[in-house]
Backbone bond lengths (Angstrom), bond angles and torsions (degrees), N, CA, C in turn:
res aa  C-N    CA-C-N  psi(-1)  N-CA   C-N-CA  omega(-1)  CA-C   N-CA-C  phi
1 M - - - 1.425 - - 1.527 110.70 -
2 S 1.262 117.93 136.79 1.450 121.81 -174.99 1.547 111.20 -77.82
3 R 1.268 117.19 155.65 1.481 120.57 -179.60 1.536 111.01 -58.04
4 A 1.296 119.13 -40.10 1.449 121.39 -179.49 1.497 112.10 -62.50
5 A 1.327 119.76 -30.19 1.468 122.96 179.91 1.574 111.29 -82.46
6 E 1.269 117.86 -17.24 1.458 121.87 -179.41 1.506 110.56 -79.20
7 A 1.335 116.89 150.73 1.461 120.34 173.01 1.526 108.20 -74.64
8 P 1.296 118.85 142.06 1.438 122.97 177.54 1.519 109.36 -61.89
9 E 1.369 116.73 155.01 1.422 121.85 -177.24 1.546 112.77 -67.03
10 F 1.282 116.10 -29.86 1.422 122.38 -178.61 1.563 107.89 -128.79
11 S 1.267 115.73 82.91 1.443 121.58 -173.84 1.502 111.72 -104.29
12 R 1.349 115.83 126.75 1.466 121.66 174.41 1.518 107.27 -134.93
13 P 1.239 118.84 78.48 1.487 121.17 -177.70 1.525 111.47 -68.98
14 V 1.365 111.21 140.54 1.446 121.17 176.11 1.504 108.93 -125.63
15 T 1.386 116.63 118.30 1.432 115.41 -178.92 1.468 112.44 -80.60
16 L 1.321 117.47 145.53 1.457 122.29 -179.56 1.551 109.36 -61.44
17 A 1.300 118.42 -34.67 1.442 122.17 -177.72 1.541 108.30 -61.12
18 S 1.323 119.08 -30.58 1.474 120.76 -178.17 1.554 110.27 -73.31
19 L 1.328 119.71 -10.11 1.452 119.98 -179.31 1.553 110.43 -91.37
20 R 1.339 116.60 -36.88 1.501 122.70 175.94 1.575 111.60 46.71
21 Q 1.331 117.36 56.74 1.422 119.54 179.65 1.499 113.75 57.86
22 G 1.241 120.84 25.08 1.459 124.75 179.95 1.497 111.17 -127.84
23 S 1.288 115.75 -151.76 1.465 121.24 177.88 1.486 109.00 -130.45
24 R 1.356 115.42 161.18 1.449 124.30 179.05 1.493 110.24 -141.66
25 Q 1.310 117.78 127.84 1.456 124.26 172.51 1.498 109.40 -88.16
26 L 1.336 117.52 140.50 1.466 122.46 -173.85 1.513 108.13 -144.49
27 V 1.328 116.02 127.58 1.453 122.67 173.07 1.518 105.47 -116.33
28 I 1.354 117.14 121.13 1.472 121.55 -177.59 1.526 109.01 -125.02
29 E 1.355 115.45 147.66 1.424 121.61 178.24 1.525 109.49 -143.54
30 A 1.317 117.99 134.17 1.459 121.62 179.97 1.528 109.32 -76.74
31 T 1.401 112.59 141.31 1.491 120.02 173.84 1.495 107.31 -74.59
32 A 1.360 114.76 170.49 1.467 121.96 175.06 1.539 111.84 -59.30
33 A 1.348 116.23 -39.74 1.456 120.13 -179.59 1.568 109.28 -67.80
34 E 1.340 116.93 -39.87 1.458 121.24 179.52 1.520 109.40 -66.76
35 C 1.317 118.90 -39.99 1.432 123.35 178.54 1.519 108.42 -62.16
36 D 1.308 121.13 -46.38 1.432 124.38 176.50 1.544 111.35 -56.21
37 A 1.304 115.33 -47.32 1.479 119.76 -177.99 1.541 110.95 -65.08
38 L 1.314 117.32 -37.71 1.481 122.77 177.06 1.525 110.30 -66.43
39 A 1.314 117.10 -39.12 1.477 118.47 176.16 1.512 111.89 -60.59
40 R 1.321 115.33 -44.37 1.478 116.79 176.85 1.542 111.64 -63.95
41 R 1.299 116.62 -44.44 1.450 117.79 -179.91 1.540 115.80 -59.39
42 F 1.344 116.93 -38.21 1.427 121.40 -175.32 1.535 110.86 -100.28
43 G 1.302 119.53 5.39 1.459 120.85 177.10 1.510 116.59 68.70
44 L 1.330 114.44 34.79 1.512 122.13 -177.98 1.503 110.03 -99.06
45 E 1.315 116.12 156.97 1.493 120.23 173.01 1.506 110.23 -65.46
46 G 1.347 115.47 -34.11 1.435 118.26 177.42 1.520 110.23 -175.90
47 V 1.295 116.36 158.57 1.490 122.41 167.89 1.508 105.18 -118.75
48 R 1.330 115.79 114.98 1.446 120.12 177.82 1.493 115.46 -79.19
49 S 1.306 114.37 -37.00 1.474 120.43 177.37 1.514 110.88 -158.94
50 L 1.330 111.89 150.84 1.471 120.28 171.71 1.452 111.09 -152.99
51 S 1.379 114.47 122.52 1.437 120.21 -174.66 1.545 109.50 -145.61
52 A 1.349 114.44 161.29 1.461 116.04 178.66 1.532 106.24 -152.90
53 R 1.374 114.02 151.80 1.459 122.98 167.96 1.496 104.94 -113.71
54 L 1.332 115.84 122.81 1.454 122.34 -171.04 1.514 111.40 -129.00
55 E 1.311 115.95 154.76 1.432 122.54 170.57 1.557 108.13 -132.46
56 L 1.296 115.23 122.24 1.457 120.17 175.73 1.536 109.23 -103.35
57 V 1.348 116.28 129.89 1.462 119.73 -177.87 1.522 109.78 -126.55
58 A 1.320 115.40 122.06 1.480 119.25 174.27 1.510 111.05 -76.92
59 K 1.344 114.18 130.21 1.504 118.67 179.38 1.555 107.75 -98.96
60 P 1.320 115.38 154.95 1.480 120.28 177.77 1.536 112.98 -56.53
61 S 1.370 116.47 -29.65 1.405 119.30 179.95 1.520 116.29 -70.50
62 G 1.386 116.51 -8.77 1.407 123.39 -175.39 1.527 113.72 96.21
63 A 1.345 115.30 -5.48 1.444 121.06 174.84 1.523 108.33 -77.67
64 V 1.347 115.12 160.06 1.463 122.27 175.30 1.559 109.28 -128.69
65 S 1.326 114.92 127.52 1.429 121.56 177.54 1.547 109.01 -95.92
66 L 1.319 114.40 129.12 1.476 120.15 174.45 1.530 108.90 -118.37
67 R 1.351 114.39 115.20 1.436 118.67 179.97 1.514 111.17 -131.92
68 G 1.327 116.84 153.58 1.451 118.87 179.79 1.474 112.37 169.80
69 T 1.311 114.71 -161.87 1.439 123.53 -180.00 1.549 111.38 -128.18
70 M 1.275 113.13 133.28 1.505 117.88 -178.75 1.556 108.00 -111.03
71 R 1.303 117.70 141.84 1.466 124.95 174.84 1.542 110.40 -129.82
72 A 1.297 114.72 139.89 1.483 119.69 176.82 1.487 111.21 -151.68
73 V 1.329 113.79 151.90 1.479 119.51 173.05 1.515 103.75 -130.76
74 V 1.311 117.11 118.48 1.446 124.53 -177.89 1.529 112.93 -122.94
75 D 1.356 114.98 150.09 1.472 121.47 174.40 1.490 109.65 -98.64
76 R 1.332 114.94 129.90 1.489 121.23 -176.66 1.587 107.42 -129.59
77 A 1.286 110.33 175.37 1.479 119.17 172.45 1.519 107.49 -109.57
78 C 1.339 118.33 128.28 1.434 122.69 176.39 1.546 110.15 -58.55
79 V 1.314 118.29 133.56 1.421 120.56 -179.34 1.495 113.58 -73.60
80 V 1.314 117.45 -16.37 1.515 121.03 -179.72 1.531 109.35 -93.12
81 T 1.316 118.65 -50.37 1.446 124.92 -172.44 1.541 114.20 -101.52
82 L 1.322 117.21 -17.64 1.465 123.37 -172.57 1.475 114.42 64.60
83 E 1.377 117.13 9.67 1.456 119.33 174.42 1.510 110.89 -77.98
84 P 1.318 114.22 153.35 1.467 118.04 174.96 1.505 114.71 -61.22
85 M 1.350 116.49 145.46 1.444 120.85 175.96 1.546 107.79 -151.55
86 T 1.336 111.77 164.98 1.449 116.68 -178.92 1.557 107.72 -115.80
87 E 1.366 114.00 135.92 1.464 118.77 177.28 1.501 106.70 -117.11
88 R 1.337 115.42 133.69 1.490 121.15 177.14 1.506 105.42 -106.75
89 I 1.283 116.07 134.69 1.488 122.06 -179.92 1.491 107.42 -125.70
90 E 1.323 116.28 131.81 1.451 121.07 173.63 1.506 108.59 -146.32
91 G 1.280 118.78 131.14 1.467 120.20 179.03 1.483 113.56 -174.92
92 P 1.328 114.31 169.72 1.445 121.28 179.86 1.528 113.30 -78.44
93 L 1.309 117.07 153.31 1.462 120.27 169.48 1.518 107.96 -135.42
94 S 1.304 112.33 145.76 1.481 118.16 179.96 1.525 111.93 -150.55
95 V 1.333 117.26 116.68 1.445 120.83 -176.94 1.512 107.08 -132.14
96 L 1.311 115.55 135.46 1.492 122.84 174.03 1.511 106.82 -107.85
97 F 1.329 116.27 116.95 1.430 123.69 176.19 1.548 109.27 -93.98
98 R 1.308 114.05 118.19 1.491 119.09 -179.92 1.526 110.55 -108.64
99 P 1.334 116.03 140.65 1.446 115.34 176.37 1.550 111.39 -58.29
100 E 1.313 115.95 145.01 1.465 118.57 -179.85 1.492 109.24 -56.81
101 G 1.342 115.63 137.50 1.485 119.29 177.47 1.516 110.87 85.85
102 A 1.346 120.49 0.78 1.500 121.53 -178.18 1.483 108.06 -71.63
103 A 1.351 113.88 159.06 1.458 122.19 175.14 1.504 112.27 -52.86
104 A 1.313 115.73 162.57 1.470 123.63 177.28 1.538 110.78 -61.45
105 R 1.224 116.37 167.66 1.481 126.53 -174.08 1.581 108.12 -50.91
106 E 1.350 112.87 133.72 1.449 118.32 173.56 1.477 109.42 -76.76
107 V 1.362 117.89 155.00 1.462 122.77 174.29 1.522 106.01 -75.63
108 T 1.325 114.27 128.80 1.519 119.44 177.51 1.495 107.40 -123.76
109 L 1.347 115.16 153.26 1.438 124.48 -179.86 1.501 113.74 -97.04
110 D 1.342 117.84 -1.07 1.450 121.61 -178.26 1.504 110.86 -86.77
111 V 1.313 116.67 95.40 1.495 120.26 -179.69 1.516 110.25 -87.46
112 E 1.324 118.99 -8.05 1.472 121.19 -177.86 1.540 110.50 -66.55
113 L 1.308 117.41 -42.33 1.475 118.32 -175.16 1.505 110.49 -139.73
114 E 1.327 116.96 106.64 1.497 121.57 -177.98 1.521 106.16 -73.60
115 E 1.333 116.19 134.08 1.434 122.48 178.18 1.492 110.77 -89.16
116 D 1.326 117.60 131.73 1.458 121.07 167.57 1.509 105.11 -73.49
117 E 1.317 118.50 154.84 1.462 124.06 177.21 1.518 110.39 -117.26
118 E 1.370 112.54 136.10 1.454 119.08 178.87 1.554 106.61 -133.21
119 P 1.321 118.43 153.71 1.456 120.25 174.92 1.525 110.12 -74.24
120 L 1.294 113.17 148.17 1.492 121.80 -178.52 1.537 107.63 -112.58
121 S 1.297 116.93 114.86 1.448 120.42 177.80 1.467 112.18 -144.76
122 G 1.288 119.42 152.18 1.438 122.16 177.26 1.497 115.74 82.76
123 G 1.282 120.21 -1.13 1.423 124.20 174.95 1.541 112.92 71.07
124 V 1.332 118.29 18.47 1.510 121.99 179.07 1.506 108.11 -138.23
125 I 1.308 115.19 141.29 1.464 124.60 171.55 1.570 105.79 -114.91
126 D 1.330 116.30 126.23 1.446 117.18 175.44 1.507 110.64 -92.81
127 A 1.328 116.31 93.84 1.509 120.55 -176.79 1.513 111.54 -61.82
128 G 1.316 118.51 -35.09 1.472 120.76 179.26 1.499 111.80 -63.66
129 E 1.306 118.08 -43.18 1.473 120.28 177.30 1.531 111.97 -64.63
130 V 1.277 116.99 -37.12 1.494 120.22 178.16 1.591 106.57 -62.61
131 V 1.287 115.74 -43.16 1.492 118.62 -178.75 1.526 109.18 -67.14
132 A 1.299 118.03 -44.67 1.481 121.04 179.41 1.538 111.16 -57.46
133 Q 1.320 115.28 -44.25 1.500 118.66 -177.83 1.528 109.92 -69.51
134 T 1.349 115.93 -36.04 1.510 118.64 177.79 1.514 109.46 -65.00
135 M 1.358 120.86 -39.90 1.418 123.34 176.63 1.535 110.69 -59.93
136 A 1.342 116.17 -47.87 1.440 121.85 -177.31 1.545 109.00 -59.00
137 L 1.295 118.79 -40.16 1.475 122.89 -175.36 1.550 110.62 -77.84
138 A 1.357 118.02 -21.00 1.392 119.34 178.74 1.527 115.33 -88.62
139 L 1.336 115.59 -5.25 1.486 120.77 -177.32 1.565 108.15 -64.22
140 D 1.348 114.04 141.35 1.510 119.43 176.75 1.523 104.90 -69.08
141 P 1.321 118.07 126.25 1.506 121.76 -178.33 1.530 110.89 -70.11
142 W 1.384 118.95 -19.90 1.442 123.39 -178.71 1.496 109.17 -133.14
143 P 1.366 118.30 70.24 1.438 119.98 -175.32 1.539 111.77 -68.25
144 K 1.374 115.05 129.15 1.479 119.65 -179.56 1.488 106.95 -128.93
145 R 1.364 115.66 140.41 1.486 123.71 171.37 1.526 106.63 -64.93
146 P 1.332 115.58 149.49 1.464 117.19 175.83 1.600 109.19 -59.63
147 G 1.304 114.89 133.62 1.464 121.83 178.93 1.551 114.64 82.12
148 A 1.344 119.45 -4.99 1.416 122.83 178.98 1.554 108.93 -69.63
149 R 1.279 116.21 128.44 1.499 120.95 -178.91 1.543 108.55 -141.23
150 L 1.352 114.28 144.27 1.456 117.32 173.60 1.555 109.79 -74.79
151 G 1.348 115.31 143.27 1.456 119.35 173.75 1.528 110.36 -69.61
152 E 1.347 116.95 160.91 1.451 118.84 -176.80 1.524 111.85 -58.98
153 E 1.332 116.22 -45.00 1.492 116.98 -178.05 1.529 112.60 -68.05
154 E 1.362 117.09 -25.71 1.438 119.64 -179.98 1.555 109.60 -78.64
155 A 1.334 116.08 -31.98 1.417 120.04 -176.17 1.550 113.42 -75.34
156 S 1.360 116.93 -24.52 1.459 118.87 -175.83 1.520 112.65 -92.08
């Protein structure tokens, strides 16, 4: 079975019908099994926790804005010592889902938080998958334990 046909490890579908031109607050948290599956997917030693506070807002144009804050605690291996370490991630997320075939990006005056854009199809937004992808993109590409340094002969 292809990855596209499989359900995401952390799936929290929100139907567009549930928004009805309004907004919806959502608090989501990954279960232990979902955290284990996400760790395998992203090649991590472990995911201790993953949660988000989100707001979905239906726009008159048919687009849906998803904004909020994501928090995660993951176990990694230090790139210098290979010893286990913990990385804490917290940050904003903002995605604008536009109906497929919709006009190009509207001009917005909100310079605080740039929205990523995604196509909207099927009448469902998977908030969990958005949060999982946001976590993966926020991971430090070179995680180091505090105080870990390369030796001079290793650095040259």
